[in-house]
C-alpha positions as CSV (number, residue, x, y, z in Angstrom):
1,M,-36.1,3.7,-0.1
2,A,-34.6,0.9,-2.2
3,W,-32.2,3.5,-3.7
4,V,-30.9,4.5,-0.3
5,T,-30.1,0.8,0.6
6,Q,-28.5,0.2,-2.8
7,D,-26.5,3.4,-2.5
8,K,-25.3,2.4,0.9
9,R,-24.2,-1.0,-0.3
10,W,-22.4,0.5,-3.2
11,Q,-20.6,2.9,-1.0
12,D,-19.7,0.2,1.5
13,Q,-18.3,-2.0,-1.3
14,K,-16.2,0.9,-2.6
15,I,-14.7,1.4,0.9
16,R,-13.9,-2.3,1.1
17,V,-12.1,-2.2,-2.2
18,Y,-10.0,0.9,-1.3
19,R,-9.2,-0.6,2.1
20,S,-8.2,-3.9,0.4
21,R,-5.9,-2.0,-1.9
22,Y,-4.3,-0.2,1.0
23,D,-3.8,-3.4,3.0
24,E,-2.2,-5.1,0.0
25,A,0.1,-2.1,-0.6
26,A,1.1,-2.1,3.1
27,Q,1.9,-5.9,3.0
28,I,4.1,-5.4,0.0
29,T,5.9,-2.5,1.6
30,A,6.4,-4.6,4.8
31,A,7.8,-7.5,2.8
32,L,10.2,-5.2,0.9
33,V,11.4,-3.7,4.2
34,I,12.2,-7.2,5.5
35,R,13.9,-8.1,2.2
36,R,16.0,-4.9,2.4
37,Q,17.0,-5.7,6.0
38,N,18.0,-9.3,5.0
39,I,20.2,-8.0,2.1
40,L,21.8,-5.5,4.4
41,T,22.6,-8.2,6.9
42,E,24.1,-10.4,4.1
43,I,26.2,-7.5,2.8
44,L,27.5,-6.7,6.3
45,A,28.4,-10.3,6.9
46,D,30.2,-10.7,3.6
47,D,32.0,-7.4,4.0
48,L,33.3,-8.5,7.4
49,D,34.4,-11.8,5.8
50,G,36.2,-9.8,3.0
51,L,33.8,-11.2,0.3
52,D,32.7,-9.3,-2.8
53,T,29.4,-7.5,-2.2
54,T,28.8,-6.1,-5.7
55,T,25.9,-8.4,-6.6
56,K,24.2,-7.9,-3.3
57,S,24.7,-4.1,-3.5
58,R,22.9,-4.2,-6.9
59,R,20.1,-6.3,-5.2
60,L,19.9,-3.7,-2.5
61,R,19.6,-0.8,-4.9
62,Q,16.9,-2.7,-6.8
63,T,15.0,-3.4,-3.6
64,D,15.3,0.2,-2.6
65,D,13.7,1.2,-5.9
66,E,10.9,-1.3,-5.4
67,L,10.4,-0.1,-1.8
68,D,10.2,3.5,-3.0
69,L,7.5,2.5,-5.5
70,A,5.7,0.4,-3.0
71,R,5.6,3.3,-0.5
72,D,4.3,5.6,-3.2
73,N,1.6,3.1,-4.0
74,M,0.7,2.7,-0.3
75,Q,0.5,6.5,0.1
76,A,-1.8,6.8,-3.0
77,A,-4.0,3.9,-1.7
78,W,-4.2,5.6,1.7
79,A,-5.2,8.9,0.1
80,A,-7.8,7.3,-2.0
81,L,-9.2,5.4,1.0
82,Q,-9.4,8.6,3.0
83,A,-11.0,10.5,0.2
84,E,-13.6,7.8,-0.3
85,E,-14.3,7.5,3.4
86,I,-14.9,11.3,3.6
87,Q,-17.2,11.2,0.6
88,H,-18.9,8.1,2.1
89,H,-19.6,9.9,5.4
90,T,-20.9,13.1,3.6
91,H,-22.8,11.2,1.0
92,E,-26.5,12.1,0.7
93,P,-29.0,9.5,-0.3
94,R,-30.5,10.1,-3.7
95,E,-34.0,10.6,-2.3
96,A,-32.7,13.4,-0.1
97,R,-31.3,15.2,-3.2
98,R,-34.6,15.2,-5.0
């Protein structure tokens, strides 16, 4: 019976780790979306004032690249979490496999 309890704790811990990774990836993605919106706002304001927007356009492209990577990481974390939860719910205790 001790194996069942230990297996359950191990599976629960793995789920928490995967959920934590997904939450972190989602927070990074949200922060990048906000940064992107702020840069766009700055570019539009400068463009209306007739100021040069080259540097901010480069920052926007860099942020877009970072956002693409963050979204990929978030999707990978989500897929890993879903796979782990499915495995967790279909996991047989060791004693049942004997």
